[in-house]
C-alpha positions in Angstrom: 16.8 96.8 105.8 17.2 99.4 104.2 18.3 102.1 107.4 21.1 98.6 107.9 22.2 99.4 104.6 21.7 103.2 105.2 23.6 102.9 108.2 26.5 101.1 107.0 27.0 103.3 103.7 27.5 106.5 106.7 30.1 104.1 108.8 31.6 104.5 105.7 31.3 107.5 104.2 32.9 108.3 107.4 36.3 105.8 107.0 36.7 107.5 104.3 36.5 111.2 105.3 38.7 109.8 107.7 41.4 108.9 105.3 41.1 111.5 103.0 42.0 114.3 106.4 45.1 112.0 106.9 45.9 111.5 103.8 45.8 114.7 103.3 47.4 116.2 106.8 50.5 113.9 106.1 50.6 115.9 102.5 51.0 119.1 104.2 53.5 117.7 107.1 55.5 116.9 104.0 55.2 120.1 102.6 56.2 121.7 105.7 59.4 120.3 105.9 60.3 119.7 102.1 60.6 124.1 103.1 63.0 124.1 106.1 66.5 125.2 105.7 69.4 122.9 106.8 72.5 124.2 106.9 75.9 123.4 106.4 79.4 123.4 106.2 80.9 121.2 102.6 84.8 119.4 103.1 87.1 121.5 104.8 90.8 119.7 104.2 93.6 121.4 105.3 97.1 121.2 104.5 100.3 121.8 106.0 103.1 122.9 103.5 106.4 122.9 106.2 105.0 125.8 108.4 102.3 127.1 107.0 98.3 125.6 107.0 96.3 125.9 104.2 92.8 125.0 103.7 90.4 124.0 100.7 86.9 123.5 101.1 86.2 120.7 98.0 83.8 121.7 95.9 85.5 125.4 95.5 87.7 126.0 92.3 90.2 128.0 93.6 93.8 127.5 93.9 94.7 130.5 95.2 94.8 129.5 99.6 91.1 130.6 100.8 91.3 131.5 104.6 87.5 131.1 104.6 84.8 128.2 105.3 81.6 127.6 102.6 78.1 127.6 104.8 75.1 126.1 102.3 71.9 126.0 102.8 70.9 122.6 101.3 67.7 122.4 102.9 64.2 123.9 100.8 63.1 127.1 102.6 64.9 130.0 103.0 67.4 131.1 106.7 66.3 134.8 107.8 68.3 136.8 110.1 71.4 134.3 110.0 73.8 134.7 113.3 77.2 132.5 112.9 79.5 133.5 116.2 82.6 131.1 116.3 84.7 131.0 119.4 87.0 128.7 121.5 85.2 126.3 124.4 82.4 128.0 125.6 83.6 132.1 126.5 86.2 133.4 124.2 84.0 134.4 120.9 86.7 135.2 118.2 84.4 136.3 115.7 80.9 136.7 114.7 78.9 137.4 111.5 74.9 138.2 110.8 73.7 137.6 106.6 70.1 138.6 106.0 69.2 136.0 103.6 70.8 133.0 103.0 68.1 130.9 99.9 68.4 127.8 99.6 71.2 126.1 97.3 73.1 128.8 98.7 75.9 130.0 100.5 77.9 132.1 102.0 81.4 132.3 102.0 82.4 132.6 106.2 85.5 134.2 106.6 87.7 132.9 109.0 90.5 134.4 110.9 93.6 134.3 112.2 92.5 132.9 116.2 90.7 130.5 114.4 94.4 129.1 112.5 96.1 129.0 115.6 93.2 126.8 117.1 93.3 124.9 114.2 97.3 124.9 114.7 97.3 124.4 118.6 94.9 120.9 117.7 96.8 119.5 115.0 100.2 120.2 117.0 99.3 118.2 119.8 97.4 115.4 117.2 94.4 116.1 118.6 91.2 114.8 117.3 88.1 116.9 118.6 89.6 120.7 119.0 88.0 123.7 121.0 86.6 125.5 118.0 82.7 125.5 118.3 80.1 127.6 115.8 77.3 128.7 117.0 74.8 129.4 114.0 71.0 130.9 114.8 68.3 131.4 112.6 64.8 131.6 111.7 62.2 130.2 108.4 59.8 131.0 107.5 57.3 127.8 108.5 57.9 128.0 112.5 58.9 131.4 112.9 60.6 130.5 115.7 64.9 130.7 116.3 66.8 127.3 115.7 70.2 127.3 116.9 72.4 124.5 116.0 76.3 124.6 117.7 78.3 122.4 116.5 82.0 121.8 117.2 85.1 121.8 115.6 87.0 117.9 114.5 90.7 117.2 113.0 91.0 114.3 111.5 94.3 113.0 109.8 93.5 112.1 106.2 96.1 111.1 104.2 99.7 111.6 104.9 103.1 112.3 102.2 106.1 112.9 101.9 106.4 116.6 103.4 102.8 117.0 103.1 99.9 115.7 105.4 96.7 117.1 105.2 93.7 116.8 107.4 89.6 117.1 107.3 88.1 120.0 109.6 84.0 118.7 109.8 82.0 119.4 112.5 79.5 117.6 114.3 76.4 119.6 116.0 76.7 119.6 120.2 73.6 118.6 121.2 
């Protein structure tokens, strides 16, 4: 009889140890996810005043005309060795930028050049929705130490239209 009770106790101890192992594994996995960077752009509005486009990053207090996009790291970890390529279609790279490190809750002002504005203008004139403007962001982080690659496509949507001013929204969506 004592052997049966001892065997049941041993099985119970084994099951409790198994539950503890699963619980600790889940907590470690959640901690790992908490340190992954999540890169993305904020809301970007494009205003047309007469024949001129003006860019406005929502959340940045500035009355002056902006010619940059703000890339945010919204994750808990820091992204390192970031390479940003802005290109049209699949081949024409318009500009490349390099960032050594982007800590969490920080942003990077990504300047855009005249060719990017030209592609936005072309898409708006043809009343298009999906532009040929693409962004490739590759980065590393401390947890996996692998290079992560993010392909984004620029989509321009009509936001609001006033009497002499049209407002569009530039959004970036994952291609793959």
